[in-house]
C-alpha positions in Angstrom: 0.3 0.3 -0.3 1.5 3.7 -1.2 2.1 5.9 1.7 -0.4 8.5 0.5 -3.3 5.4 0.3 -2.0 4.5 3.9 -2.6 8.0 4.9 -5.8 8.4 3.2 -7.1 5.3 5.4 -5.9 6.3 8.4 -7.5 9.8 8.3 -10.8 8.4 6.9 -10.5 5.8 10.4 -9.6 9.0 12.6 -12.9 10.7 10.7 -15.0 8.1 11.8 -14.4 7.3 15.2 -14.8 11.4 15.3 -18.2 11.4 13.1 -19.6 7.8 13.3 -21.5 7.4 9.4 -25.0 8.1 9.8 -27.0 5.2 11.2 -30.0 4.4 9.0 -33.2 7.0 9.6 -30.2 9.6 10.9 -31.6 12.0 8.2 -34.0 13.0 10.5 -31.7 14.2 13.0 -32.8 17.5 14.8 -30.2 20.4 14.3 -32.6 23.3 15.7 -35.7 23.2 18.0 -36.6 26.9 18.7 -37.7 27.4 21.2 -35.9 24.4 23.2 -38.3 25.2 26.7 -41.4 27.3 27.6 -43.1 27.8 30.8 -46.2 26.0 32.7 -48.5 28.9 33.8 -48.1 31.3 30.3 -50.7 33.2 29.0 -49.4 32.1 25.8 -50.0 28.6 26.1 -50.0 27.3 22.4 -46.4 27.7 20.8 -45.3 26.8 17.5 -41.5 24.9 17.6 -39.6 25.5 14.6 -37.8 22.3 14.0 -34.8 22.2 11.9 -33.2 18.8 10.6 -31.8 16.7 7.0 -35.3 15.9 5.6 -37.2 16.3 9.0 -40.8 17.7 7.0 -41.4 13.9 6.5 -41.6 12.9 10.2 -44.8 13.6 12.7 -44.2 15.0 16.0 -45.3 12.8 18.9 -45.6 13.7 22.7 -46.5 11.2 25.8 -46.5 14.1 28.8 -49.7 14.9 30.7 -50.6 18.1 30.2 -48.7 18.9 26.4 -50.5 17.8 23.2 -49.6 17.7 19.5 -52.2 20.6 18.1 -50.8 20.9 14.8 -48.2 19.7 12.5 -47.2 21.7 9.2 -44.2 21.1 6.6 -42.7 23.8 5.4 -41.4 24.9 1.6 -38.2 23.1 2.7 -38.2 19.8 3.1 -35.3 20.2 6.4 -38.1 22.1 8.1 -41.1 21.4 10.6 -43.4 23.4 12.7 -45.1 22.2 15.3 -47.7 23.6 17.6 -47.8 22.2 21.3 -50.5 23.3 23.6 -49.5 23.6 27.5 -52.3 22.9 29.7 -52.8 25.1 32.7 -52.1 22.0 34.9 -49.4 20.3 33.0 -46.3 20.1 35.7 -42.7 21.2 35.2 -39.8 18.9 33.3 -38.4 17.5 30.5 -39.8 15.1 28.3 -38.9 13.8 24.5 -40.8 15.1 21.8 -40.2 11.7 19.3 -39.7 12.2 15.3 -41.7 9.3 13.8 -41.9 8.3 10.0 -44.4 5.6 9.7 -44.1 3.9 12.7 -40.2 3.8 12.7 -38.7 6.6 15.6 -35.9 8.5 13.8 -35.0 10.7 16.2 -36.0 12.4 20.1 -35.7 15.9 21.5 -35.6 16.5 25.0 -38.3 19.6 25.9 -38.4 21.5 28.6 -41.3 22.8 30.7 -39.5 25.5 33.3 -41.5 26.8 36.9 -41.9 30.7 36.5 -40.3 33.0 38.5 -43.0 34.3 41.6 -45.0 37.5 40.6 -43.4 37.6 36.3 -46.4 38.2 34.7 -46.8 41.2 37.0 -43.6 42.6 36.9 -42.6 46.5 36.6 -41.8 47.7 33.4 -39.5 51.0 33.0 -41.0 54.8 33.7 -40.6 58.0 34.2 -39.2 57.5 37.7 -35.9 55.7 35.3 -32.8 56.8 34.1 -31.7 54.7 31.2 -28.2 53.8 30.8 -27.4 53.0 26.9 -24.4 50.9 27.0 -22.8 49.6 22.9 -21.6 46.1 25.1 -17.9 46.1 22.9 -17.4 49.1 23.9 -18.0 49.3 27.9 -15.3 47.3 29.5 -13.8 43.7 28.5 -14.4 41.6 31.8 -13.0 38.2 30.3 -10.5 38.5 27.2 -10.6 35.1 27.4 -13.6 35.4 25.2 -12.5 38.2 22.7 -12.1 35.6 20.0 -14.1 32.2 20.1 -14.3 28.7 17.8 -16.7 29.2 15.1 -17.4 32.9 15.5 -15.7 34.5 12.4 -14.2 38.0 13.1 -11.7 38.4 15.4 -10.6 41.2 17.9 -9.0 44.3 16.5 -8.9 47.1 19.0 -7.3 49.9 16.8 -10.1 49.6 14.0 -13.5 51.9 14.8 -15.3 49.0 13.2 -14.3 46.2 15.0 -14.7 44.6 17.5 -13.0 45.7 20.7 -13.8 42.9 23.5 -16.0 44.8 25.5 -18.6 41.9 27.1 -21.1 41.2 30.1 -18.9 40.6 32.2 -17.4 44.0 32.0 -21.3 45.4 32.5 -21.3 43.4 35.0 -18.3 44.7 36.8 -19.2 47.9 37.2 -23.0 48.0 38.0 -22.2 49.6 41.2 -20.5 52.4 39.0 -23.5 52.8 36.9 -25.9 52.2 39.8 -24.2 55.2 42.1 -24.0 57.2 39.3 -27.9 57.4 39.8 -29.3 55.3 36.5 -31.6 52.6 37.5 -32.1 51.0 33.8 -29.9 49.4 31.7 -30.0 49.1 27.5 -27.5 47.1 26.0 -27.2 47.3 22.3 -28.4 43.5 21.2 -25.9 41.2 22.4 -27.5 38.3 20.5 -24.9 36.2 18.4 -23.6 38.2 15.2 -20.9 36.0 13.6 -20.9 38.5 10.8 -17.6 38.1 8.9 -17.2 42.7 9.5 -18.6 45.0 11.5 -20.3 42.6 13.8 -19.6 44.8 17.1 -23.0 46.9 16.4 -25.2 43.8 17.5 -28.0 44.7 15.0 -27.8 41.6 12.3 -28.5 38.6 14.4 -27.0 35.0 13.2 -29.0 32.9 16.1 -31.8 35.0 17.7 -31.4 32.4 21.2 -28.0 32.7 21.8 -26.0 35.2 23.2 -22.9 36.2 21.0 -20.0 34.0 22.6 -17.9 36.8 22.8 -20.3 38.3 24.9 -20.7 35.2 27.3 -23.3 33.0 27.5 -27.4 33.0 28.1 -26.5 32.0 31.2 -24.4 34.8 32.0 -26.5 37.2 30.8 -29.4 35.9 32.9 -26.6 36.0 36.0 -26.0 40.4 34.8 -29.9 40.8 34.8 -30.1 39.2 38.3 -27.5 41.0 40.0 -28.7 44.0 38.2 -31.3 44.0 39.7 -29.8 43.3 43.3 -28.9 46.7 43.1 -31.8 48.4 41.6 -31.2 48.5 37.8 -33.3 47.1 35.6 -32.1 45.4 32.3 -34.1 46.4 28.9 -33.1 44.4 25.7 -32.9 45.4 22.3 -34.3 43.4 20.0 -35.0 43.2 16.4 -37.8 42.2 14.2 -37.1 44.2 10.8 -33.8 42.0 9.7 -31.4 39.6 10.4 -27.7 38.8 9.5 -27.1 37.9 5.8 -24.7 34.9 8.2 -28.2 33.8 10.0 -28.3 30.3 9.8 -31.7 30.3 7.7 -30.1 31.7 5.0 -28.4 28.6 3.6 -31.9 26.5 3.5 -34.5 29.3 4.2 -37.5 27.5 5.7 -40.2 29.1 3.5 -40.0 31.0 0.2 -41.1 33.9 1.3 -39.3 34.0 4.6 -37.4 37.5 3.5 -38.4 40.1 1.2 -37.0 40.5 -2.1 -35.0 36.8 -1.8 -34.3 36.6 -5.3 -32.6 40.2 -5.8 -31.2 42.7 -3.0 -33.4 45.9 -3.2 -32.9 48.7 -1.2 -35.7 50.4 1.5 -36.4 54.0 0.3 -36.6 54.9 4.0 -39.5 56.7 3.0 -41.3 56.2 6.4 -44.3 58.4 5.4 -45.4 55.9 3.3 -47.1 54.3 6.3 -49.7 57.1 7.0 -49.3 58.9 3.4 -53.0 58.7 1.8 -51.9 59.4 -1.2 -48.8 56.8 -1.2 -48.4 54.4 -3.9 -49.1 51.1 -2.6 -45.3 50.3 -4.5 -43.8 53.2 -2.5 -44.8 51.7 0.9 -44.1 48.1 -0.2 -40.2 49.4 -0.8 -39.9 51.2 2.6 -41.3 48.1 4.5 -40.2 45.6 2.4 -36.5 46.4 1.4 -33.3 46.1 2.9 -31.4 48.1 4.9 -28.1 46.5 3.3 -26.8 43.9 1.8 -25.5 42.2 4.9 -29.5 42.6 6.6 -32.0 40.7 5.2 -35.1 41.9 5.9 -37.7 39.5 6.8 -41.0 39.0 6.1 -43.3 39.1 8.8 -46.6 38.5 7.0 -45.5 34.8 7.0 -47.5 33.1 10.0 -45.2 30.9 10.6 -42.3 33.8 10.7 -44.7 36.0 13.1 -45.3 33.4 15.3 -41.3 33.0 15.7 -40.7 36.4 16.4 -43.2 36.7 19.2 -42.0 33.7 20.6 -38.6 34.7 20.8 -39.6 38.0 22.7 -41.6 36.4 25.2 -38.9 33.8 25.8 -36.3 36.3 26.5 -38.3 38.5 28.5 -39.2 35.4 30.9 -36.0 33.5 30.6 -33.7 36.9 32.0 -36.0 38.9 33.6 -36.3 42.1 31.6 -37.9 44.9 32.9 -38.0 46.1 29.2 -37.7 45.5 25.4 -36.8 48.5 23.1 -37.4 47.6 19.5 -35.2 48.6 16.9 -36.1 50.2 13.5 -39.6 49.8 14.5 -41.9 51.2 11.7 -39.8 48.9 8.9 -41.6 45.7 10.0 -45.3 44.8 8.7 -48.4 47.1 10.6 -50.8 44.3 11.1 -47.6 42.5 12.7 -46.7 45.1 14.8 -50.0 45.3 16.5 -50.2 41.8 16.7 -46.8 41.7 18.6 -46.7 44.5 21.0 -50.4 43.4 21.6 -49.0 39.5 22.9 -46.6 41.1 24.9 -48.5 43.8 27.1 -51.2 40.7 27.6 -48.7 38.5 29.3 -47.0 41.3 31.0 -49.6 44.4 31.6 -47.0 46.5 33.3 -44.3 45.6 31.0 -42.9 48.6 28.8 -42.1 48.5 25.1 -39.7 51.1 23.3 -39.9 51.4 19.6 -37.8 53.5 17.6 -39.2 55.3 14.9 -36.8 57.7 13.5 -38.5 60.7 12.8 -37.9 64.4 13.5 -42.1 64.4 12.3 -44.5 63.8 15.5 -47.1 63.0 14.2 -45.2 60.3 12.3 -43.9 58.7 16.0 -47.0 59.2 17.7 -48.8 56.9 15.0 -47.1 53.8 17.2 -47.9 54.5 20.7 -50.6 52.7 22.6 -53.9 54.4 22.6 -53.5 56.6 19.4 -56.6 56.7 16.7 -55.0 56.6 13.6 -57.0 57.1 10.8 -55.3 54.2 8.9 -57.2 52.1 11.4 -53.9 50.9 13.1 -53.9 50.1 16.0 -50.9 50.4 18.1 -50.1 48.3 21.3 -47.0 49.9 22.6 -46.3 52.1 25.3 -43.4 53.8 24.4 -41.7 55.2 21.6 -38.3 56.8 21.3 -38.9 61.0 20.9 -36.8 61.8 18.1 -38.4 64.9 17.7 -37.1 66.3 21.2 -34.1 65.1 20.7 -33.8 66.9 17.1 -35.2 70.5 18.6 -32.5 70.3 22.2 -29.8 69.9 20.0 -30.8 72.4 17.3 -32.0 75.1 20.8 -28.3 74.7 22.0 -26.2 74.7 19.2 -27.4 77.6 17.2 -28.1 81.2 17.9 -30.9 83.1 19.2 -33.4 84.8 17.3 -37.0 85.0 17.2 -37.6 81.4 15.6 -34.1 79.4 16.5 -32.6 78.6 19.8 -34.5 77.3 22.7 -37.5 78.2 20.8 -37.1 75.4 19.6 -38.1 73.4 22.5 -40.8 75.2 23.6 -42.1 74.5 20.4 -41.8 70.8 20.1 -43.6 70.7 23.2 -46.4 72.4 21.9 -46.7 68.9 19.6 -47.6 66.8 22.6 -51.3 67.1 21.8 -50.4 64.2 19.2 -49.5 61.8 21.6 -51.7 59.6 23.6 -49.0 59.5 26.5 -46.3 62.1 26.1 -44.9 61.6 29.5 -44.0 57.9 28.7 -41.9 58.5 25.6 -38.4 57.8 26.1 -36.3 61.5 25.9 -32.7 61.6 25.0 -29.9 64.2 24.1 -27.7 61.2 21.9 -27.7 57.7 21.1 -25.1 55.1 19.6 -26.6 56.5 16.1 -26.0 60.1 16.9 -22.9 62.3 17.4 -22.3 63.0 21.0 -23.8 65.8 22.5 -21.2 67.5 24.0 -19.2 67.4 20.7 -22.4 69.0 19.1 -22.0 71.9 21.6 -18.9 72.6 21.1 -17.3 71.0 23.9 -19.1 73.8 25.7 -19.2 72.3 29.4 -22.1 74.5 30.6 -24.6 73.5 27.0 -23.8 70.4 28.5 -24.7 70.6 31.5 -28.1 71.9 30.3 -29.0 70.0 28.0 -28.2 67.0 31.1 -31.0 69.4 33.4 -33.1 69.5 30.4 -33.0 65.3 30.2 -33.9 64.9 34.1 -36.1 67.3 34.4 -38.7 66.8 31.5 -41.8 65.0 30.8 -40.9 61.4 29.7 -38.0 58.9 30.5 -34.5 60.0 30.0 -32.2 58.3 28.4 -28.1 58.8 28.4 -25.2 57.6 26.6 -22.2 56.0 28.4 -19.4 57.9 28.7 -21.7 61.2 28.5 -20.6 61.6 32.3 -17.0 62.1 31.1 -17.6 64.1 28.3 -16.7 61.5 25.8 -16.4 63.3 22.0 -16.7 62.1 18.8 -16.8 64.2 15.2 -20.2 66.3 14.6 -21.1 64.1 11.4 -22.1 60.8 12.4 -19.2 58.4 12.8 -20.6 54.9 14.0 -17.7 53.6 15.5 -16.2 57.4 17.1 -19.1 57.6 18.5 -19.0 54.4 20.1 -15.8 54.5 21.3 -14.3 52.8 24.4 -15.4 53.3 27.7 -12.5 55.2 29.5 -11.0 52.5 31.9 -13.0 49.2 30.3 -9.4 47.7 29.2 -6.3 46.6 31.1 -3.8 50.1 30.5 -6.2 52.7 29.7 -5.0 56.1 30.4 -7.9 56.8 31.8 -10.4 55.2 34.1 -14.1 56.9 34.1 -14.8 54.0 37.1 -12.1 55.2 39.4 -11.5 58.7 38.2 -7.3 57.9 37.4 -6.3 60.5 34.5 -10.1 62.0 34.2 -9.6 66.1 33.8 -10.9 68.8 36.7 -13.4 69.2 33.4 -14.5 65.5 33.1 -14.5 64.9 37.0 -16.9 67.7 37.4 -19.5 66.9 34.9 -19.6 63.2 36.1 -20.3 64.7 39.7 -22.7 66.8 38.6 -24.8 64.5 37.0 -24.3 61.9 39.8 -25.5 64.8 41.7 -28.5 65.1 39.2 -29.4 61.8 38.8 -29.0 61.5 42.5 -32.0 63.9 42.8 -33.8 62.9 40.2 -34.4 59.5 41.6 -36.2 60.8 44.8 -38.2 63.5 43.2 -42.1 61.9 43.4 -42.4 65.7 41.1 -40.4 64.5 38.3 -41.4 61.3 38.6 -45.7 62.2 38.0 -45.8 65.5 38.0 -47.7 67.7 35.4 -45.8 70.1 33.0 -46.7 74.4 32.3 -44.2 75.8 30.0 -43.7 79.5 29.4 -42.4 80.5 26.4 -39.0 82.1 25.9 -38.2 85.8 26.1 -34.4 86.7 25.1 -33.0 83.0 25.4 -34.7 82.5 28.3 -37.0 79.5 29.1 -39.1 78.6 32.3 -40.8 75.6 33.3 -42.6 74.4 36.1 -43.0 70.6 37.4 -46.1 70.2 40.0 -47.3 67.6 41.9 -50.2 68.6 44.8 -48.5 70.8 46.4 -44.8 70.4 45.4 -43.4 72.0 42.5 -39.9 72.9 40.6 -39.3 75.8 38.5 -36.6 75.2 35.6 -34.6 78.2 34.4 -32.3 78.1 31.4 -30.6 80.9 30.2 -28.6 80.4 27.3 -27.6 83.6 26.5 -23.9 84.4 27.3 -24.1 87.0 29.6 -26.1 87.0 32.8 -29.7 88.1 32.7 -32.3 89.1 35.0 -35.5 87.4 35.3 -38.4 89.1 36.1 -40.8 86.8 38.2 -44.1 88.4 37.9 -45.0 86.6 34.6 -45.1 83.4 37.1 -47.4 84.4 39.9 -50.0 81.9 38.9 -47.5 79.4 40.2 -45.1 81.3 42.4 -48.2 82.4 44.6 -47.2 82.3 48.4 -43.8 81.3 47.6 -41.0 83.3 48.4 -38.1 81.2 48.4 -36.9 78.1 46.8 -33.7 75.1 47.4 -31.4 75.3 44.3 -31.1 71.9 43.8 -27.6 72.1 42.0 -26.4 74.4 44.5 -27.6 73.1 47.2 -29.0 76.7 48.7 -31.4 78.8 49.6 -32.6 81.6 47.1 -35.2 84.4 47.6 -38.1 84.8 45.2 -38.6 88.4 45.9 -39.6 90.1 42.4 -36.5 88.9 40.4 -33.6 86.5 39.5 -30.1 87.3 38.6 -29.1 84.3 36.2 -25.4 84.0 35.5 -24.5 83.4 31.7 -25.0 80.1 30.4 -26.4 78.8 33.6 -29.3 76.2 34.8 -31.6 76.6 37.7 -33.3 73.5 39.0 -35.4 75.1 42.3 -37.5 73.4 44.8 -40.4 75.9 45.9 -41.0 76.2 49.5 
């Protein structure tokens, strides 16, 4: 026997030991079954399993477990998929049982499914609200707590910290290690950008191109580590909001090599990009083709647009959201690119989540400066189109845009802080404006400190406005230490590494090492501001009255029963005198106040002297 031939025989023996030759019928082995578990006592007690395996479509699912039955089995366009609907009775007991896959009278394979016990009061969990302050984190850029998972087997993109668009190594361990810091800063909710697997060849760090919707990316950690992170956060008074994407997946998702159904994704034959014309959803004159292009087009070639009009995919996405809420113990969901998905599906998705968790909070991203477009999606809105929304909250992009313009442009009759006044005047469009998420910046926009030309006084004004305005404030990691970015959008630069998140960093936001006096001052300012906000019922539940700005000075009040807070923003570059007579309707009977930021008593006797570019928060006494 020749040496090459002998080598081939030996290699064949080794391969057989590692990967035994398939036994008869092994074509039917289950590769994926999702979800792989459920919970007893869920309102949503009829679930549709997506089963994937070679030729599994020829099989029937058989279950012999008290309280659980197979309602229906459906084949897919691909012979390698099966949809199995289970009914879980209220009297079913938690436990593990096999789902047997049978062809004729012969069992070909089985999968052990598990029924779990729900956490106590799971259905009544409290979502985030106006009493909270949200800390948005891009996990890859926050802190590297476990360098051993920076590169993982089977995951394509390797760490490259010197590249803005690469993976830098931040992970769940890093976020967990700094929970005390986040809590002590005064934040009460954490919203990490998506943590699910993104096994894309490049630019996978942002998380918005998922390749497995039931799996945490191994470079961040494991499902169990994420669950433990949520539990530890809760122990420190912090809720966790999961970022979920219903509109698209990553091009390397395992579905893409063998789609279950021909219409599983939109435009499967030829890449077609979305128009981003979000007005077409409500436009009474929009051509149907224009609306279809907006909803069904892809963002980019690496993000296939999924078709929620396919009933099996719709079930899959709804169940996936419920699964993560229940599994991880979430306090909220932020849904990405909300308006791009099918309207009817979005209504059903949000309704199902809120029926399962009546006190929960979902916030959707509708990136529009037009409040009429944004309001369309909030629960309680009566839409002429007939769309019924069930989502409690929406990201307030109109106010975000108004704030950035108001504080960065020169004052005139129609520019400057008047933009904030006029933006709020549109609140009549929203069913519940006090439940909107407000924000000065996020992972997709330039840093607010840079937009304001690195003016610390104006930066503090923006922070005061966020902390005292109606709604639920969201802040972006690193703002507290004045992180910067280009003024024009540059995602990699905006999502820069948190100082101190990596061994050897010159600066450390967590310990204060290497921070400048200006950065330390900003950090302490936000800590004090949010510490006060956390205890202020007036901010959490109070009403709002504002007065039209005059000469670059904007005044508004928050009030609840006999408690009142007066906020004064002087954007001018010079000191101003504010006559108080105009505010008598709210100041009557009050002659002093406590300056929250300065922690001192202020007399309210006819007028106030306002330093240049100053913010006053006054608790009336």
